[in-house]
N, C-alpha and C positions, 0 to 999 in steps of 0.2 A: 497509576499508570499514564503513560503519553502515548497519544493516538494521533496519526499523521494522514491525513488523505492526501492522495497524491493523485491528480485528474492527468491522465495523459491522453493528449488530442494530435491526431494525424490526418492525412487523408488517404481514402479509396480502402478503408480498414485497415490500415497499418497499425494503431494502435492494438486492436483485437489479436492482430497476427504478434504483435510484440509479447502480449500478456500470452497468448499460445505457447510462445517460444519460449518465456518463462518457466511456465509448468512443464510442458513436454521435456525441457532439457534438464530437469531437475533444478534448476537454480531457484525456484520458488521455495522447493522443499528442504535446500540447504538451508535458505535463511530462515525460513519455520522451525530449523534444528538450532539455530544459534542460540544461545545463552540470553535469555531476557525477552526473547521473541514470545509475545503472547496471540497474536494473528498477523496474518500474511496473507489475504484475498481481496480477488479481482473480481469487477462488478461491471456491467456495461450499463449505462443509464437509456429507459427506454425512449426518453426525448433527444438522445443525442447518439448516434449510432455511430460518429469518429470518435468518440471519447471513451477510456475505460479508468474506471475508479480502482485504485488500490486502497485499501482499508489495513495501515500497518500498525500494531501496536507494540510497546514495549513495556517492560518494568520500569524504568526509569532514564533519564537522559545519560547516566552511563552505559546502559545497553543499547541505545542508539549511537552514542560515539563509537562502541568498539565495530559496532556494526557497520559504521562511516569507514573504520578503518581496516575494513575484512576485503578479501579479494573479490567477494560478490560485488561490491561498487565498481569495480572495473568492468566487469562482466555488464553491470545494467547499463553503464555508462555506453560502451558499445553499441548494444541492442537500441537503446534510445536514439542513437545515433545514425544506426543503421535504418530504423523505421521512420527517420526523420521525423521526431515528437518533441512537442512542446508540453511544459508543465506549468499546473497551478498545484500551490499545496497549501493547506490547512493544517492548523496544528490543536491539538486537545488536550488539555488535561482532566484525567477524571477526579471525579466527588463524589461523594455518597449524595444518594438521592433525597432532598429534603422532605421533610415528612408531611408537609402541604402538598404536595405533588404526588407520594404514594397511591394516593386512593385513585389515581389515573391510570397507575399501571396494573395490567391483568395480566399475572401470571400463568 
């Protein structure tokens, strides 16, 4: 699994309005329905009301590549421009939890 954290930052609540439009327009749901998508959720950091975090997880790089070629990317780009957002991106590849760390995880 590959997880991409995208931090959208704007001014005057623009990032939150962007996320709300993604949800209310059905665009986020269409992305969630794409083959290989495992998670697509928006969060807002308590310490930064001008930023929205998108946690976006995919089965593999091929699924991400297909998503990047989809019509959704044009919609996302237009909305980012509409809300004048800037981005920071982090990328993570999942791995099994080491035995030495399992003792700290409460299920």
